[in-house]
N, C-alpha and C positions, 0 to 999 in steps of 0.2 A: 818629533819633527814632522811625522806624517799627519799628526793631528792639525797642526797649523796649515799644512798643505791642503787638507780637506776643507778647512774654513776658507782658504783663499779660492779654492775651486767653487765653493758655494757662492761667495761674494762676487767672483768674476762672472759666474753664470747669471747671477741676479742682475748685475750691471749690463751684461749683454742683452738679457731679456728686456730690461727697461729701455735700452736703446732701440731695439727692434719693435717692441709692442707698446711704446710710450703713448700712442694715441688712445689706447684702450683705458688708460687711467688719467687722461687729461683733466677730467672733472674732479679728481681726488687731489687734495692738497698735499704739498711736499712732505709735511711733517707726518701725515698719515701713511704715506708710502714708505718713509724711513722707519716708522714704528712697525709697519708690517714686515719689513726686511729684518729688523732686529728680533722681532718675535719668532720669525721663521728660523733665523740663525740660532737662537737659543734652543728651539725645538730640535734642529738638526745636530747641534752640539750635544744635547742630551742623548739623542739616539746614537750618535757616534760613541759617546762615553759608555752607555749601558749596553747597547746591542753590538756595537763593533762597526768596522769599516763596511762590511757587506750590507748591513742595515742602512747605513748612511747613504751609500750609493744606490741601493735598491729603492729607497724612498725617493731619492733624487731622480732616478730613472722613471719611476711611476708618475711623479709630478710632471716631469718633462713630457711624457707620453700624454698625460691628461691635458696639459696646455696645448700640445699639438693637435689633439682631437678637438678641443674646444675652439681654438682659433681656425684650424684648417677645415674642419667639417661642420661643426654646429653653427658657428657664426657665418662662415663663407658659403658653403653649399646649401645648407638648410634654410638660412635666413637672408642671404644676399648681402652680407656685410663683408667688406674686403678683409682678408686674413691679417693684414699688417697695419693698415691705416684706419680701420674702424669706420670706413665711409660706406654708405651715407650715415652721417653722424646722428641725425634724428632717429633713424631706424635702430641704430645700435643703442642709443639711450632709452628708447621706448622698450627695446628687448630686455634690457637689464632692470627696467622698472625705475629709472631715474625720475625724480619728482618734477624736474624742470621741463619735461617734454610735454 
């Protein structure tokens, strides 16, 4: 039962992150975003299965911290891109090396 709860926690966190930070992946197609979610879910399920719950939530915490540092410091303070809306858009796309800029 806890295994399913852990999967729901991951998917719920992913959906919440997509709602908050959707502007950062506006240039990525929906099927690529869904594939990314499925690949990460499989990775997390394997970690949950082989390492245990502490490994699952440790990796989830490290990834959450990494995303917070990326959006909160690196994009926002260091490069002047808004932490949630990815504005100015041209600066953000240039920063990630998007080819259409």
